[in-house]
matplotlib code that plots the C-alpha trace (Angstrom):
import matplotlib.pyplot as plt

x = [8.1, 9.0, 7.3, 5.9, 4.4, 2.8, 1.3, -2.5, -4.2, -7.1, -10.4, -12.9, -16.3, -18.1, -21.6, -22.9, -20.2, -20.2, -16.6, -15.7, -18.7, -17.6, -14.0, -14.5, -12.7, -9.7, -10.3, -10.1, -13.4, -13.2, -15.7, -18.5, -18.3, -18.1, -21.2, -23.2, -22.6, -22.3, -24.3, -22.6, -22.2, -24.8, -23.9, -24.4, -24.4, -21.8, -24.4, -25.8, -22.3, -21.8, -25.2, -24.7, -21.3, -22.7, -25.7, -23.3, -20.8, -18.0, -14.6, -11.0, -9.6, -5.9, -5.5, -7.1, -10.7, -11.4, -15.1, -15.3, -18.2, -16.0, -13.3, -15.7, -17.1, -13.6, -12.7, -15.9, -15.2, -11.7, -12.9, -15.5, -13.0, -10.4, -12.7, -10.6, -11.3, -10.6, -8.5, -9.4, -6.6, -6.8, -4.0, -3.2, 0.4, -0.3, 3.1, 2.2, 4.1, 1.2, -1.5, -2.9, -6.5, -6.1, -3.7, -6.3, -9.0, -6.9, -5.9, -9.5, -12.0, -10.3, -13.5, -15.1, -12.4, -12.6, -16.4, -16.0, -13.3, -15.5, -18.5, -16.5, -14.8, -18.2, -19.7, -16.7, -16.4, -12.8, -11.5, -8.7, -8.3, -4.8, -4.1, -0.9, 0.7, 3.9, 6.0, 4.2, 3.2, -0.2, -2.2, -0.9, -1.3, -4.9, -5.5, -4.1, -6.1, -9.3, -8.5, -8.3, -11.6, -13.6, -15.6, -15.9, -15.3, -12.6, -9.1, -7.2, -3.5, -1.3, 1.7, 4.1, 6.0, 8.8, 7.7, 8.3, 6.4, 6.0, 4.9, 1.4, 1.3, -1.0, 1.4, 4.2, 1.8, 0.9, 4.5, 5.4, 2.5, 3.7, 7.2, 8.9, 10.6, 7.8, 8.3, 5.9, 6.1, 7.8, 4.8, 1.4, -1.0, -4.4, -4.7, -8.3, -6.7, -3.7, -2.9, -2.1, -1.0, -1.7, -5.4, -8.0, -7.7, -10.0, -7.6, -8.5, -7.5, -8.6, -11.1, -13.2, -13.6, -14.8, -17.2, -18.4, -19.5, -21.3, -23.2, -24.3, -25.6, -27.4, -28.5, -27.9, -30.7, -29.7, -26.0, -26.7, -28.5, -25.3, -22.8, -22.6, -24.5, -23.1, -20.8, -22.8, -21.5, -18.4, -14.7, -11.7, -9.0, -5.7, -5.2, -1.6, 1.1, 0.8, -2.6, -2.5, -4.8, -3.9, -6.5, -8.2, -11.4, -14.6, -16.6, -19.4, -18.6, -19.4, -18.0, -16.0, -12.3, -12.3, -14.5, -12.1, -9.1, -11.0, -11.9, -8.2, -7.0, -5.6, -6.1, -4.9, -1.8, 0.5, -1.0, -2.5, -1.3, -4.3, -4.2, -0.7, 2.7, 1.2, -1.5, -1.5, -1.0, -3.9, -3.1, -4.8, -7.7, -8.4, -8.2, -10.6, -13.2, -12.6, -15.2, -14.4, -15.6, -13.9, -15.6, -15.1, -11.4, -10.9, -12.6, -9.8, -7.0, -6.7, -7.5, -8.7, -6.0, -5.0, -7.3, -4.4, -4.7, -1.5, -1.6, 1.9, 0.7, 1.7, 5.3, 6.6, 7.8, 5.8, 8.7, 11.1, 8.5, 8.0, 11.7, 12.0, 9.2, 10.6, 14.0, 12.3, 10.3, 13.5, 15.1, 12.0, 12.0, 12.1, 15.2, 13.8, 13.0, 14.6, 11.8, 12.4, 16.1, 17.1, 14.1, 13.1, 16.6, 16.6, 13.2, 14.2, 17.4, 15.6, 13.0, 15.7, 17.4, 14.1, 13.5, 17.1, 16.3, 18.8, 16.5, 13.5, 10.0, 10.8, 13.6, 11.2, 8.5, 11.0, 12.2, 8.7, 7.7, 10.6, 9.2, 5.6, 3.4, 6.3, 7.3, 7.0, 4.4, 2.7, 5.4, 7.2, 3.9, 2.8, 6.0, 5.6, 2.0, 3.2, 5.9, 3.6, 0.9, 3.5, 4.5, 0.9, 0.0, 3.1, 3.9, 4.4, 6.7, 8.8, 9.2, 10.3, 12.9, 14.2, 14.9, 16.0, 17.2, 14.7, 11.7, 13.5, 10.7, 10.4, 9.3, 10.8, 10.0, 6.3, 5.4, 6.1, 8.8, 10.0, 12.6, 12.3, 9.8, 12.0, 15.0, 13.3, 15.4, 18.5, 19.0, 21.8, 22.2, 24.2, 25.9, 25.7, 28.2, 30.8, 29.9, 32.2, 30.5, 33.2, 30.5, 32.3, 29.2, 27.0, 29.6, 29.8, 26.1, 24.3, 21.0, 20.8, 22.4, 21.7, 23.6, 22.0, 23.5, 26.0, 27.3, 25.6, 23.3, 19.7, 18.2, 19.5, 18.4, 17.3, 16.1, 18.5, 17.0, 18.8, 20.2, 22.1, 23.4, 26.9, 26.9, 25.9, 28.5, 31.2, 30.1, 30.2, 33.7, 35.2, 33.6, 36.6, 34.8, 33.3, 29.9, 27.8, 26.3, 24.5, 22.1, 22.0, 25.8, 26.8, 30.1, 30.7, 33.2, 35.1, 36.4]
y = [-1.4, 2.3, 4.5, 6.6, 3.6, 2.5, 5.9, 6.3, 7.1, 9.6, 8.1, 10.1, 9.0, 10.4, 9.0, 6.3, 4.7, 1.0, -0.3, 2.8, 2.7, 3.6, 4.5, 8.3, 8.8, 6.7, 4.0, 0.3, -1.5, -4.4, -7.3, -5.7, -2.4, -4.2, -6.3, -3.1, -2.0, -5.3, -8.5, -11.9, -13.4, -15.9, -19.4, -19.7, -22.7, -22.5, -21.7, -18.9, -17.4, -17.4, -15.9, -13.2, -12.2, -12.1, -9.9, -7.5, -7.5, -8.1, -8.0, -8.2, -4.8, -5.5, -4.5, -7.2, -6.7, -10.3, -11.1, -12.9, -15.1, -16.6, -17.2, -19.1, -21.1, -22.1, -23.3, -25.3, -27.0, -27.8, -29.3, -31.3, -32.7, -33.6, -34.5, -32.3, -29.4, -25.8, -23.1, -19.4, -16.8, -13.1, -11.1, -8.3, -7.8, -4.6, -4.3, -1.1, 1.8, 4.2, 2.0, 2.1, 0.9, -2.8, -1.9, 0.6, -2.1, -4.4, -1.7, -0.3, -2.9, -6.3, -8.1, -6.9, -8.6, -11.8, -11.8, -11.9, -14.6, -16.7, -16.3, -17.7, -20.5, -21.7, -21.8, -23.7, -25.9, -24.7, -25.3, -22.8, -19.1, -17.9, -14.1, -13.0, -9.8, -7.9, -5.8, -6.5, -3.3, -2.1, -3.9, -7.3, -6.6, -5.6, -8.7, -11.0, -9.4, -9.8, -13.5, -13.9, -12.0, -14.2, -17.3, -20.6, -20.7, -21.7, -21.4, -18.4, -18.4, -15.3, -15.6, -12.7, -12.1, -9.7, -6.2, -6.0, -4.8, -8.3, -9.9, -8.9, -10.9, -13.8, -16.5, -15.0, -15.0, -18.7, -19.7, -17.8, -19.4, -22.8, -22.1, -21.3, -18.0, -15.5, -14.5, -15.1, -18.6, -19.0, -20.9, -19.3, -21.4, -20.5, -20.6, -21.9, -25.1, -25.5, -23.0, -23.3, -26.9, -27.7, -27.4, -25.3, -21.8, -18.8, -15.9, -12.2, -9.0, -7.7, -5.1, -7.6, -9.8, -6.9, -6.0, -9.6, -9.1, -5.8, -7.2, -10.3, -8.0, -5.6, -7.9, -7.1, -4.6, -2.4, -2.8, -1.5, 1.7, 3.5, 3.1, 3.3, 1.3, -2.2, -1.3, -1.1, -0.2, 1.7, 1.3, 2.3, 4.6, 5.7, 9.3, 10.6, 12.2, 16.0, 15.9, 18.3, 15.9, 12.4, 9.8, 6.5, 7.5, 5.4, 6.7, 5.2, 4.0, 6.8, 9.5, 12.1, 11.9, 15.7, 15.3, 12.8, 15.1, 18.1, 16.2, 15.5, 19.1, 18.3, 19.2, 17.5, 19.7, 18.5, 15.0, 12.3, 8.7, 6.3, 2.6, 2.5, 1.8, -0.6, 1.9, 4.9, 8.6, 11.0, 14.4, 17.3, 17.6, 13.8, 13.7, 16.6, 14.7, 11.2, 9.1, 6.4, 3.3, 0.8, 2.0, 5.7, 5.2, 3.2, 6.0, 8.4, 5.9, 5.1, 2.2, 1.8, -0.9, -1.0, 2.0, 4.5, 8.1, 10.2, 13.8, 15.3, 18.9, 22.0, 22.2, 18.7, 17.1, 14.1, 12.9, 12.9, 11.2, 8.5, 8.0, 7.5, 4.9, 3.0, 2.7, 1.4, -1.2, -2.3, -2.9, -4.8, -7.3, -11.1, -11.7, -14.9, -13.9, -11.7, -9.1, -8.4, -8.9, -7.1, -5.3, -3.3, -1.7, -0.9, 0.8, 2.7, 3.9, 5.0, 6.9, 8.5, 9.7, 11.2, 13.0, 14.4, 15.8, 13.3, 10.5, 10.1, 8.9, 6.3, 4.8, 4.5, 2.9, 0.4, -0.5, -0.9, -3.2, -5.7, -8.7, -7.5, -10.4, -12.7, -12.1, -14.7, -12.4, -9.1, -6.9, -6.0, -5.3, -3.1, -1.0, -0.7, 0.5, 3.2, 4.4, 4.4, 6.4, 9.0, 9.4, 10.0, 12.3, 14.5, 15.3, 19.0, 18.2, 16.0, 18.8, 21.2, 18.7, 18.1, 21.8, 22.8, 19.5, 19.8, 21.9, 22.5, 21.6, 23.3, 20.1, 16.6, 13.1, 13.4, 9.8, 7.5, 4.9, 2.6, 4.0, 7.6, 8.7, 7.6, 9.3, 12.6, 14.4, 13.7, 16.3, 16.7, 20.4, 22.1, 25.4, 27.1, 29.8, 27.1, 24.5, 24.4, 21.6, 19.1, 16.3, 14.0, 14.0, 12.4, 9.7, 9.0, 9.2, 8.5, 7.5, 11.0, 13.5, 14.0, 16.7, 19.1, 19.7, 22.2, 19.7, 21.2, 19.2, 19.5, 20.0, 22.3, 19.8, 16.1, 13.8, 11.0, 7.5, 5.7, 3.1, 5.9, 7.9, 6.4, 7.2, 10.8, 11.1, 10.1, 12.7, 15.4, 14.4, 14.2, 17.3, 19.3, 22.6, 21.7, 22.6, 19.8, 19.6, 16.7, 17.6, 16.3, 15.7, 12.1, 10.5, 8.4, 5.6, 7.8, 10.2]
z = [13.6, 14.1, 16.5, 13.7, 12.0, 15.3, 16.0, 16.0, 12.8, 12.5, 11.2, 9.2, 7.8, 4.8, 4.9, 7.3, 9.6, 9.1, 9.2, 11.3, 13.7, 17.2, 16.2, 16.2, 19.6, 18.7, 21.3, 20.7, 20.7, 23.2, 22.7, 24.8, 23.0, 19.7, 20.4, 21.2, 17.6, 15.7, 16.4, 16.6, 13.1, 12.1, 11.0, 7.3, 4.9, 2.2, -0.5, 1.7, 2.1, -1.7, -2.3, 0.4, -1.0, -4.5, -3.5, -1.7, -4.5, -1.9, -3.4, -2.2, -1.2, -1.7, -5.3, -7.4, -6.2, -7.0, -6.2, -2.9, -4.0, -6.7, -4.1, -1.9, -4.7, -5.9, -2.4, -2.1, -5.5, -4.5, -1.1, -2.9, -5.4, -2.8, 0.1, 2.5, 4.9, 4.1, 5.7, 6.1, 6.0, 6.8, 5.0, 7.4, 6.4, 4.5, 2.8, 1.0, 2.8, 2.2, 3.6, 7.2, 6.8, 7.7, 10.5, 11.8, 11.7, 13.8, 16.2, 16.7, 15.5, 15.6, 16.4, 13.2, 11.2, 13.3, 12.9, 9.2, 9.3, 11.7, 9.4, 6.5, 8.6, 9.9, 6.4, 5.1, 8.2, 8.6, 12.1, 12.0, 10.9, 10.2, 10.4, 8.7, 10.1, 9.6, 12.0, 15.2, 17.1, 18.3, 15.6, 16.5, 20.2, 19.7, 17.6, 20.2, 22.9, 20.8, 20.3, 24.1, 24.6, 22.3, 23.3, 21.5, 17.8, 15.3, 16.6, 15.4, 14.8, 14.2, 11.9, 11.7, 8.4, 7.6, 7.0, 3.3, 0.2, -1.2, 2.1, 1.2, -2.0, -1.6, -2.6, -0.4, 2.6, 2.1, 1.7, 4.9, 6.9, 5.6, 6.9, 3.7, 2.6, 2.2, -1.5, -4.3, -5.7, -9.1, -10.4, -10.1, -8.0, -6.6, -2.8, -3.4, -4.9, -2.5, 0.1, 3.8, 4.6, 0.9, 1.5, -0.3, 1.3, 1.3, 1.3, 1.5, 3.2, 6.6, 5.2, 3.1, 6.1, 8.1, 5.2, 5.3, 8.9, 8.1, 5.1, 7.1, 9.9, 7.6, 4.8, 1.1, 0.8, 3.7, 2.8, -0.7, 0.4, -0.1, -2.9, -6.7, -9.3, -9.3, -6.4, -3.2, 0.2, 1.3, 1.2, 3.3, 2.0, 3.4, 2.5, 3.1, 1.1, 1.2, 3.0, 6.0, 7.9, 6.9, 7.8, 7.2, 5.5, 5.1, 2.1, 0.0, -3.5, -5.9, -3.7, -5.7, -5.0, -4.5, -1.4, 0.2, -0.5, 0.9, 4.1, 4.6, 3.9, 0.4, -3.2, -6.3, -6.4, -9.2, -9.2, -7.0, -6.8, -6.4, -5.6, -4.1, -5.6, -8.0, -8.8, -11.2, -11.2, -12.0, -13.4, -11.4, -13.9, -13.8, -10.1, -9.7, -11.7, -10.5, -8.7, -6.1, -7.9, -10.0, -13.1, -12.2, -11.6, -14.8, -16.8, -15.6, -16.1, -12.4, -10.1, -6.5, -6.0, -2.3, -1.4, -1.1, -2.0, -2.0, -3.3, -3.8, -3.4, -5.4, -4.2, -4.8, -8.1, -9.2, -11.4, -8.5, -6.3, -8.9, -9.3, -5.5, -5.4, -8.4, -6.7, -3.7, -5.7, -7.4, -4.0, -2.8, -5.6, -4.9, -7.0, -8.4, -12.0, -14.7, -14.9, -11.2, -10.8, -13.9, -15.3, -12.2, -11.7, -15.4, -15.1, -12.0, -13.7, -16.8, -14.8, -12.6, -15.8, -17.0, -13.7, -14.0, -17.5, -19.1, -20.2, -22.5, -22.2, -24.9, -22.8, -19.8, -21.9, -23.4, -19.9, -18.6, -21.5, -20.9, -19.1, -19.2, -18.0, -17.6, -14.0, -11.3, -9.7, -10.5, -9.0, -12.3, -14.0, -11.0, -11.2, -15.0, -14.6, -12.1, -14.5, -17.6, -15.7, -14.8, -18.5, -19.3, -16.4, -16.3, -19.9, -19.1, -16.2, -18.4, -20.9, -18.1, -16.8, -20.3, -20.6, -17.1, -15.6, -12.8, -11.7, -8.4, -6.1, -2.7, -1.0, -1.4, -0.2, 0.1, -0.6, 2.3, 2.2, 5.0, 7.3, 6.2, 8.8, 11.6, 10.1, 9.3, 11.8, 9.7, 6.9, 4.4, 3.5, 0.8, 1.5, -1.9, -1.0, -0.7, -3.3, -6.3, -8.3, -7.7, -8.0, -5.5, -3.2, -5.9, -6.4, -2.7, -2.0, -5.3, -3.5, -1.9, -4.3, -7.9, -9.9, -12.3, -15.7, -14.3, -11.8, -8.7, -6.4, -7.5, -4.0, -1.3, 1.4, 1.5, 4.3, 5.0, 5.8, 8.6, 6.2, 4.3, 7.3, 6.9, 3.2, 3.9, 6.6, 4.2, 1.6, 4.3, 5.5, 2.0, 0.4, -0.9, -0.4, 3.0, 1.5, 3.1, 6.5, 8.2, 11.0, 13.6, 13.4, 13.1, 13.9, 10.8, 10.4, 7.9, 10.5]

ax = plt.figure().add_subplot(projection="3d")
ax.plot(x, y, z, "-o")
ax.set_aspect("equal")
plt.show()
């Protein structure tokens, strides 16, 4: 994990602090400090756990928002049929590059997550809790310290997976815990039927386990004092992108999205990506009127998804940003089905052409429809949803690019992608007084340089991820007009 990824995250609260209680100063809550705010979890019978989750409308917070009560009931049925014990799994891999909420919980309030997992384990008579993490770092260290601080209870095992986008997919996590390659299984299978060790498994993300501890302590009535109709309580959001004060924000359901953006020094700008890279774009007008609830987001064409809010600001191009993300999603595919291995690169290429003013919305829509619903996992459908939402939200931008080739944004690479933060010091710059539009640079470094319709690089400066430094160095060395500069200078293998 990079130093940037392991850096502390600011925490803000709109409304009562529940998940974020005691986290204002940035310090980690050890067990004594945690117990001063949160009582020890009660021991519940299985039916009580189902009822409590149903009253509190607890849902997964990793994208699908599947009701927790239905997950528990499914595990209980499977255990009854098979006469076997259950397993409890906390998915804390958080493969979304823009998400920090689960990591922040583990860094600052690990006992709240473990309380929720212990609550479920005791009700299901599960003797082991497995926590899946990715990348190590401060979150994993805090979790291991918390396990050592706790007294008697179910054993807790930590399994570290590769830090990849698909590591957070439920099937991939179960495969990784079971010792197999952590990619989504080719055949869809519910963890509640056969998960860890082939046993019925209750699988959910870190935040809903923490929510479980909160609702057990407060009771359904007090828990539902805040929230929206049919969606009580609060949720965690990671607000980043062009926000001047990025943070993990706890907000009640029903809070206007505009209030969250304002609290983090952001405005809708030219668009806001909600729900993560399998989420959807909101045009500025839709973002300004959106409400943070499942129903509210759906009414605007968005989704809460993984609880990620990424405004691009007024100076960045949402088409360029979408093209970057789609290229990343194509690289992150599991390469085990046609929609991933062939469909995603085709979609990324079609959208890249659109952003360069050389493609059409129809070509993007056609590429997005190929393999719809037929992938081994939801990855192709998530990428297609992102592309389709961009076509809808940015029609005016598409028209500008079709005429001018680009809107020539002043700011680039606003949306976070792995490796780019650590390499932000490396910049590839074009000296326009020297450039003669030979186009060799785009051939040598196609992932960094795109040419406008006149053959000149579209952007005067781009950040260079570490994995592309050698490619950038080759372009600098071989530029016939000596018009490229890489800073800081890098001795490349092409010298």
